[in-house]
Backbone as a chain_set.jsonl record, in Angstrom:
{"seq": "MVTSFNRRGGTSSRRCFQARALRQFQLEAAIQSVHSERAHTDRTDWAAIACLRTAVSISPALGTRVGYAAAVAEAEGPEADSPFGPDCPDAVSHYQPYWAVRAHLLQRLGKKREAADAYDRAIGLAEDPAVREFLSRNAAEFSGFLAAV", "coords": {"N": [[12.793, -21.41, -12.231], [11.729, -18.868, -11.403], [9.953, -18.518, -13.494], [8.136, -20.713, -13.191], [7.105, -20.082, -10.672], [5.972, -17.623, -11.247], [3.997, -18.353, -13.1], [2.364, -19.997, -11.49], [1.726, -18.147, -9.49], [0.427, -16.193, -11.005], [-1.747, -17.663, -12.006], [-3.01, -18.331, -9.613], [-3.623, -15.752, -8.677], [-5.407, -14.912, -10.696], [-7.524, -16.702, -10.232], [-8.369, -15.818, -7.709], [-9.232, -13.217, -8.318], [-11.356, -13.83, -10.051], [-13.032, -15.254, -8.358], [-13.703, -13.312, -6.68], [-12.435, -13.049, -4.23], [-10.528, -11.462, -3.103], [-7.861, -10.682, -1.089], [-5.455, -9.415, 1.298], [-3.049, -11.025, 1.063], [-3.374, -12.18, -1.422], [-3.307, -9.934, -3.018], [-0.659, -9.115, -2.544], [0.682, -11.307, -3.657], [-0.093, -11.025, -6.318], [1.132, -8.59, -6.925], [3.828, -9.323, -6.621], [3.936, -11.143, -8.697], [3.674, -9.467, -10.913], [6.059, -8.024, -10.602], [7.875, -10.139, -11.01], [7.617, -10.618, -13.688], [9.387, -8.966, -14.895], [11.738, -10.333, -15.329], [11.296, -11.514, -17.744], [10.532, -9.502, -19.474], [12.138, -7.286, -19.159], [11.215, -4.941, -18.065], [9.242, -3.142, -15.662], [5.876, -3.227, -14.924], [4.663, -0.64, -13.805], [2.251, 0.727, -13.662], [0.359, -1.318, -13.409], [1.139, -2.333, -10.936], [0.696, -0.089, -9.313], [-2.06, 0.065, -9.612], [-2.86, -2.342, -8.381], [-1.965, -1.745, -5.857], [-3.754, 0.157, -5.069], [-5.571, -0.898, -3.45], [-5.101, -0.294, -0.85], [-6.734, 0.131, 1.282], [-7.449, -2.38, 2.118], [-5.226, -3.229, 3.444], [-4.05, -1.088, 5.432], [-1.464, -0.71, 6.275], [1.71, 0.73, 7.095], [3.895, -0.042, 5.452], [2.555, -0.884, 3.155], [1.426, 1.517, 2.316], [3.736, 3.002, 1.746], [4.814, 1.445, -0.313], [2.766, 1.769, -2.179], [2.956, 4.546, -2.68], [5.48, 4.591, -3.9], [5.025, 2.974, -6.187], [3.018, 4.431, -7.555], [4.442, 6.782, -8.067], [6.438, 5.783, -9.771], [4.842, 4.929, -11.89], [3.37, 7.228, -12.657], [5.037, 9.376, -12.416], [7.384, 11.269, -10.429], [6.203, 13.475, -9.287], [3.643, 12.87, -8.645], [0.783, 12.631, -6.506], [1.393, 11.856, -3.138], [0.502, 9.417, -0.686], [1.118, 10.422, 1.737], [1.278, 13.134, 1.782], [2.745, 16.475, 1.827], [4.131, 16.773, 4.223], [6.044, 15.098, 6.766], [4.643, 12.499, 8.373], [4.321, 11.499, 11.834], [4.334, 8.706, 12.065], [6.11, 7.734, 10.154], [8.583, 8.627, 10.833], [10.692, 7.065, 11.799], [10.809, 5.028, 10.003], [12.517, 3.292, 7.845], [12.189, 2.39, 5.041], [10.418, 4.336, 4.034], [12.007, 6.667, 4.016], [13.962, 5.938, 2.19], [12.486, 5.663, -0.192], [11.492, 8.252, -0.348], [13.898, 9.712, -0.657], [14.743, 8.809, -3.19], [12.6, 9.711, -4.816], [12.685, 12.499, -4.381], [15.191, 13.006, -5.43], [14.698, 12.403, -8.138], [12.97, 14.485, -8.664], [14.684, 16.57, -8.678], [15.246, 17.914, -6.355], [17.684, 18.641, -4.672], [18.989, 19.159, -2.107], [17.026, 18.302, -0.249], [16.794, 15.647, -1.065], [19.367, 14.649, -0.486], [19.349, 14.909, 2.306], [17.264, 13.116, 2.919], [18.389, 10.719, 1.973], [20.524, 10.519, 3.804], [19.079, 10.144, 6.165], [17.726, 7.726, 5.588], [19.89, 5.976, 5.299], [20.983, 6.127, 7.86], [18.942, 4.919, 9.325], [18.88, 2.356, 8.376], [19.2, -1.023, 9.091], [20.236, -3.303, 7.995], [23.297, -4.227, 6.623], [23.696, -4.542, 3.834], [21.623, -3.05, 2.729], [22.288, -0.518, 3.698], [24.701, -0.197, 2.302], [23.783, -0.222, -0.39], [22.108, 2.078, -0.414], [24.022, 3.986, 0.294], [25.709, 3.868, -1.923], [23.949, 4.798, -3.922], [23.475, 7.373, -2.921], [26.077, 8.389, -3.045], [26.596, 8.312, -5.812], [24.677, 10.134, -6.608], [25.593, 12.394, -5.23], [28.083, 12.655, -6.464], [27.257, 13.221, -9.062], [26.018, 15.671, -8.612], [28.207, 17.213, -7.842], [29.594, 17.36, -10.207], [28.008, 18.972, -11.737]], "CA": [[12.122, -21.253, -10.949], [10.91, -17.661, -11.439], [8.875, -18.739, -14.444], [7.1, -21.567, -12.616], [6.447, -19.323, -9.599], [5.16, -16.595, -11.866], [2.808, -19.002, -13.661], [1.489, -20.402, -10.376], [1.241, -16.92, -8.854], [-0.529, -15.575, -11.911], [-2.947, -18.501, -12.009], [-3.636, -18.158, -8.307], [-4.18, -14.402, -8.633], [-6.585, -14.884, -11.567], [-8.609, -17.411, -9.536], [-8.86, -14.933, -6.636], [-9.996, -12.14, -8.95], [-12.598, -14.404, -10.572], [-13.866, -15.656, -7.223], [-13.935, -12.097, -5.878], [-11.937, -13.369, -2.892], [-9.275, -10.728, -3.032], [-7.43, -10.308, 0.255], [-4.117, -8.834, 1.34], [-1.999, -11.902, 0.561], [-3.566, -12.338, -2.854], [-2.787, -8.704, -3.626], [0.799, -9.165, -2.488], [1.114, -12.297, -4.644], [-0.28, -10.43, -7.642], [2.185, -7.58, -7.084], [5.075, -10.054, -6.857], [3.84, -11.722, -10.032], [3.998, -8.39, -11.855], [7.509, -7.789, -10.482], [8.65, -11.242, -11.579], [7.553, -10.523, -15.154], [10.553, -8.214, -15.354], [12.735, -11.302, -15.786], [10.976, -11.863, -19.127], [10.247, -8.331, -20.306], [13.106, -6.229, -18.859], [10.557, -3.732, -17.585], [8.258, -3.345, -14.607], [4.597, -2.589, -15.23], [4.359, 0.125, -12.594], [0.829, 1.07, -13.642], [-0.345, -2.475, -12.845], [1.453, -2.395, -9.505], [-0.027, 1.008, -8.665], [-3.468, -0.327, -9.597], [-3.019, -3.344, -7.324], [-1.72, -1.109, -4.564], [-4.86, 1.034, -4.686], [-6.346, -1.606, -2.44], [-4.473, 0.017, 0.434], [-7.74, 0.043, 2.344], [-7.445, -3.748, 2.633], [-4.116, -3.276, 4.382], [-3.561, 0.287, 5.559], [-0.168, -0.741, 6.954], [2.683, 1.712, 6.635], [4.65, -0.599, 4.331], [1.679, -0.867, 1.987], [1.304, 2.916, 1.881], [5.015, 3.387, 1.14], [4.867, 0.741, -1.591], [1.81, 2.432, -3.065], [3.548, 5.827, -3.092], [6.572, 4.299, -4.844], [4.459, 2.476, -7.441], [2.358, 5.542, -8.244], [5.49, 7.679, -8.563], [7.072, 5.143, -10.92], [3.868, 4.857, -12.983], [2.861, 8.53, -13.071], [6.063, 10.399, -12.256], [7.656, 11.555, -9.013], [5.392, 14.58, -8.783], [2.311, 12.35, -8.325], [0.393, 12.781, -5.098], [1.795, 10.815, -2.203], [-0.502, 9.237, 0.365], [1.605, 11.046, 2.965], [1.238, 14.582, 1.686], [4.06, 17.113, 1.816], [4.799, 16.712, 5.52], [6.398, 13.768, 7.255], [3.864, 12.141, 9.564], [5.083, 10.856, 12.915], [4.42, 7.261, 11.859], [7.218, 7.356, 9.276], [9.823, 9.289, 11.245], [11.745, 6.067, 11.99], [10.546, 3.941, 9.065], [13.578, 3.404, 6.849], [11.757, 2.34, 3.633], [9.837, 5.632, 3.665], [13.073, 7.611, 3.725], [14.626, 5.501, 0.956], [11.604, 6.04, -1.304], [11.474, 9.725, -0.397], [15.176, 10.163, -1.234], [14.709, 8.512, -4.62], [11.647, 10.598, -5.489], [13.213, 13.866, -4.331], [16.289, 13.039, -6.395], [14.089, 12.473, -9.463], [12.368, 15.806, -8.804], [15.743, 17.572, -8.709], [15.319, 18.606, -5.063], [18.984, 18.092, -4.271], [19.251, 19.218, -0.663], [16.067, 17.44, 0.426], [17.149, 14.264, -1.41], [20.563, 14.301, 0.285], [18.915, 14.736, 3.697], [16.48, 11.879, 3.008], [19.351, 9.612, 1.874], [21.219, 10.415, 5.09], [18.144, 9.576, 7.148], [17.493, 6.319, 5.219], [21.121, 5.243, 5.612], [21.085, 6.064, 9.317], [17.916, 4.023, 9.869], [19.03, 1.004, 7.809], [19.85, -1.99, 9.979], [20.889, -4.303, 7.158], [24.485, -3.656, 5.975], [23.526, -4.517, 2.372], [20.742, -1.919, 2.432], [23.114, 0.682, 3.915], [25.645, -0.12, 1.174], [23.014, 0.153, -1.576], [21.719, 3.484, -0.284], [25.248, 4.799, 0.273], [26.138, 3.935, -3.329], [23.034, 5.71, -4.617], [23.733, 8.735, -2.437], [27.39, 8.804, -3.554], [26.427, 8.597, -7.244], [23.913, 11.366, -6.659], [26.51, 13.46, -4.808], [29.082, 12.808, -7.53], [26.583, 13.898, -10.169], [25.813, 17.06, -8.205], [29.509, 17.896, -7.838], [30.007, 17.562, -11.599], [27.128, 19.957, -12.387]], "C": [[11.207, -20.031, -10.959], [9.716, -17.874, -12.355], [7.771, -19.595, -13.841], [6.383, -20.858, -11.48], [5.502, -18.306, -10.212], [3.881, -17.195, -12.453], [1.834, -19.386, -12.552], [0.904, -19.172, -9.705], [0.194, -16.235, -9.702], [-1.842, -16.346, -11.943], [-3.717, -18.317, -10.712], [-4.306, -16.794, -8.203], [-5.439, -14.306, -9.487], [-7.782, -15.569, -10.887], [-9.222, -16.524, -8.444], [-9.697, -13.802, -7.209], [-11.356, -12.663, -9.416], [-13.553, -14.772, -9.449], [-14.248, -14.466, -6.341], [-13.549, -12.332, -4.421], [-10.604, -12.672, -2.656], [-9.003, -10.271, -1.608], [-5.993, -9.807, 0.158], [-3.066, -9.743, 0.71], [-2.142, -12.16, -0.935], [-3.062, -11.103, -3.606], [-1.267, -8.721, -3.649], [1.348, -10.168, -3.499], [0.982, -11.739, -6.058], [0.796, -9.387, -7.917], [3.523, -8.263, -7.363], [5.084, -10.694, -8.235], [4.186, -10.678, -11.092], [5.495, -8.09, -11.807], [8.307, -8.893, -11.164], [8.602, -11.255, -13.105], [8.757, -9.778, -15.722], [11.658, -9.143, -15.877], [12.526, -11.655, -17.258], [10.873, -10.653, -20.039], [11.264, -7.203, -20.158], [12.458, -4.899, -18.483], [9.546, -4.107, -16.512], [7.002, -2.581, -14.982], [4.117, -1.847, -13.982], [2.895, 0.516, -12.517], [0.017, -0.08, -13.043], [-0.099, -2.571, -11.346], [0.716, -1.297, -8.749], [-1.511, 0.673, -8.561], [-3.721, -1.346, -8.486], [-2.858, -2.716, -5.943], [-2.827, -0.147, -4.156], [-5.742, 0.382, -3.64], [-5.738, -1.412, -1.057], [-5.487, -0.107, 1.57], [-7.839, -1.364, 2.912], [-6.35, -3.884, 3.685], [-3.531, -1.876, 4.504], [-2.212, 0.372, 6.277], [0.788, 0.256, 6.306], [3.471, 1.212, 5.422], [3.847, -0.596, 3.047], [1.564, 0.542, 1.439], [2.583, 3.396, 1.216], [5.158, 2.721, -0.23], [3.942, 1.362, -2.615], [2.381, 3.752, -3.579], [4.647, 5.606, -4.121], [6.024, 3.856, -6.19], [3.789, 3.587, -8.234], [3.399, 6.494, -8.828], [6.201, 7.09, -9.78], [6.136, 5.127, -12.129], [3.521, 6.229, -13.542], [3.888, 9.655, -12.99], [6.206, 10.788, -10.797], [6.822, 12.689, -8.429], [3.977, 14.141, -8.42], [2.046, 12.497, -6.826], [0.834, 11.57, -4.284], [0.697, 10.64, -1.173], [-0.086, 9.869, 1.688], [1.469, 12.553, 2.94], [2.64, 15.16, 1.798], [4.833, 16.993, 3.127], [5.047, 15.267, 5.925], [5.558, 13.451, 8.486], [4.731, 11.424, 10.587], [5.304, 9.373, 12.675], [5.626, 6.856, 11.025], [8.565, 7.911, 9.738], [10.985, 8.318, 11.429], [11.568, 4.854, 11.071], [11.466, 4.079, 7.86], [13.087, 3.329, 5.401], [11.12, 3.654, 3.153], [10.936, 6.599, 3.234], [13.833, 7.241, 2.461], [13.792, 5.896, -0.263], [11.589, 7.559, -1.455], [12.753, 10.27, -1.028], [15.176, 9.969, -2.741], [13.793, 9.484, -5.368], [12.129, 12.052, -5.486], [14.37, 14.037, -5.314], [15.723, 13.179, -7.812], [13.439, 13.822, -9.72], [13.404, 16.915, -8.885], [15.856, 18.381, -7.429], [16.536, 18.071, -4.326], [19.203, 18.058, -2.766], [18.329, 18.269, 0.094], [16.382, 15.965, 0.167], [18.351, 13.805, -0.591], [20.2, 14.06, 1.75], [18.14, 13.429, 3.879], [17.389, 10.656, 2.877], [20.079, 9.424, 3.202], [20.329, 9.751, 6.143], [17.924, 8.093, 6.873], [18.71, 5.467, 5.569], [21.26, 5.075, 7.122], [20.096, 5.102, 9.953], [18.066, 2.579, 9.397], [19.789, 0.11, 8.774], [20.652, -3.019, 9.202], [22.091, -3.666, 6.451], [24.36, -3.577, 4.453], [22.641, -3.351, 1.948], [21.512, -0.618, 2.606], [24.062, 0.898, 2.745], [24.942, 0.352, -0.094], [22.65, 1.636, -1.537], [22.93, 4.406, -0.328], [25.771, 4.955, -1.148], [25.258, 4.897, -4.11], [23.295, 7.157, -4.206], [25.061, 9.252, -2.98], [27.31, 9.134, -5.045], [25.691, 9.914, -7.428], [24.804, 12.547, -6.297], [27.56, 13.73, -5.868], [28.497, 13.535, -8.721], [26.404, 15.372, -9.846], [27.116, 17.841, -8.243], [29.958, 18.217, -9.251], [29.189, 18.651, -12.295], [27.52, 21.351, -12.053]], "O": [[10.042, -20.128, -10.573], [8.6, -17.463, -12.036], [6.594, -19.255, -13.958], [5.171, -21.012, -11.331], [4.37, -18.144, -9.757], [2.804, -16.614, -12.319], [0.632, -19.137, -12.655], [-0.284, -19.148, -9.383], [-0.813, -15.749, -9.185], [-2.919, -15.752, -11.911], [-4.939, -18.166, -10.722], [-5.424, -16.685, -7.7], [-6.427, -13.7, -9.072], [-8.909, -15.078, -10.957], [-10.441, -16.486, -8.278], [-10.745, -13.461, -6.662], [-12.383, -12.018, -9.201], [-14.766, -14.613, -9.59], [-15.013, -14.601, -5.386], [-14.232, -11.882, -3.501], [-9.68, -13.242, -2.078], [-9.809, -9.565, -1.001], [-5.398, -9.78, -0.919], [-2.265, -9.278, -0.102], [-1.145, -12.337, -1.635], [-2.471, -11.21, -4.681], [-0.655, -8.379, -4.661], [2.372, -9.908, -4.132], [1.854, -11.96, -6.899], [1.313, -9.312, -9.032], [4.269, -7.831, -8.241], [6.134, -10.778, -8.872], [4.903, -10.969, -12.049], [6.129, -7.919, -12.848], [9.307, -8.615, -11.825], [9.47, -11.851, -13.742], [9.102, -9.943, -16.892], [12.419, -8.766, -16.768], [13.469, -12.051, -17.942], [11.1, -10.762, -21.244], [11.255, -6.259, -20.948], [13.094, -3.849, -18.576], [9.058, -5.236, -16.461], [7.072, -1.401, -15.323], [3.292, -2.345, -13.216], [2.346, 0.628, -11.421], [-0.905, 0.152, -12.262], [-1.017, -2.856, -10.577], [0.172, -1.538, -7.672], [-2.148, 0.959, -7.547], [-4.689, -1.221, -7.736], [-3.529, -3.105, -4.987], [-2.846, 0.321, -3.018], [-6.569, 1.047, -3.015], [-5.856, -2.282, -0.195], [-5.115, -0.42, 2.702], [-8.261, -1.542, 4.054], [-6.526, -4.57, 4.692], [-2.617, -1.517, 3.762], [-1.864, 1.419, 6.823], [0.676, 0.573, 5.122], [3.688, 1.963, 4.471], [4.386, -0.337, 1.971], [1.601, 0.74, 0.225], [2.527, 4.123, 0.223], [5.576, 3.362, -1.195], [4.294, 1.471, -3.79], [2.301, 4.043, -4.773], [4.739, 6.343, -5.103], [6.501, 4.31, -7.23], [3.967, 3.679, -9.449], [3.251, 6.96, -9.958], [6.529, 7.817, -10.717], [6.584, 5.293, -13.263], [3.389, 6.391, -14.755], [3.628, 10.767, -13.451], [5.263, 10.655, -10.017], [6.747, 12.844, -7.21], [3.187, 14.952, -7.937], [2.963, 12.486, -6.006], [0.666, 10.423, -4.696], [0.025, 11.608, -0.817], [-0.85, 9.853, 2.653], [1.539, 13.191, 3.991], [3.617, 14.413, 1.857], [6.059, 17.099, 3.135], [4.356, 14.347, 5.487], [5.74, 14.071, 9.534], [5.747, 10.819, 10.245], [6.35, 8.836, 13.042], [6.121, 5.739, 11.172], [9.583, 7.677, 9.086], [12.141, 8.697, 11.238], [12.115, 3.783, 11.336], [11.219, 4.889, 6.967], [13.527, 4.138, 4.584], [11.275, 4.031, 1.992], [10.812, 7.271, 2.21], [14.3, 8.12, 1.736], [14.328, 6.404, -1.249], [11.665, 8.079, -2.568], [12.698, 11.19, -1.844], [15.566, 10.869, -3.485], [14.16, 10.014, -6.416], [11.99, 12.752, -6.489], [14.508, 15.082, -5.95], [16.217, 13.987, -8.598], [13.361, 14.263, -10.866], [13.058, 18.07, -9.131], [16.499, 19.431, -7.418], [16.44, 17.18, -3.481], [19.568, 17.018, -2.218], [18.774, 17.523, 0.966], [16.254, 15.132, 1.064], [18.352, 12.694, -0.06], [20.69, 13.113, 2.364], [18.33, 12.721, 4.867], [17.194, 9.665, 3.58], [20.234, 8.297, 3.672], [20.782, 8.901, 6.91], [17.931, 7.283, 7.8], [18.566, 4.357, 6.081], [21.616, 3.998, 7.6], [20.377, 4.529, 11.006], [17.445, 1.676, 9.959], [20.886, 0.447, 9.219], [21.643, -3.546, 9.707], [21.928, -2.667, 5.75], [24.87, -2.635, 3.845], [22.888, -2.73, 0.914], [21.412, 0.283, 1.774], [24.216, 2.015, 2.252], [25.448, 1.228, -0.796], [22.861, 2.36, -2.51], [22.871, 5.484, -0.92], [26.22, 6.032, -1.538], [25.761, 5.72, -4.875], [23.329, 8.053, -5.049], [25.166, 10.425, -3.339], [27.889, 10.124, -5.493], [26.038, 10.713, -8.298], [24.78, 13.578, -6.969], [27.895, 14.882, -6.145], [29.162, 14.374, -9.327], [26.614, 16.228, -10.704], [27.128, 19.008, -8.634], [30.626, 19.226, -9.478], [29.613, 19.192, -13.317], [26.885, 22.298, -12.516]]}, "num_chains": 1, "name": "protein.A"}
């Protein structure tokens, strides 16, 4: 199933690129196609995803900006410039995915206190029990690692 979707998604994305008819949904399909390649390669091509996400101007939505920040950080390292800058803009104060990405990146940067605070915020904002569980596990592993150091 993933393979046939990936082939169709890839073909569709190539047609859009060739026709110069690139829109938000085509970009999202191309990004999903890159993600689905992981099933075959055991790795995610974060540089390709970051490149596709540079089209944020097509969809300046908050989710797109958070996804772009995550992709760039995965491709270039957590110290890469974020589209949000160092301060938390009001728009993301209650946006759970922002806090989850921020916690992960702060953890990778070794900013322990800030990462723990961001995990707490992401967990508190998560409405889905599975997301809360996932974030709680990550925060607990991080806390356990910190206690051992």
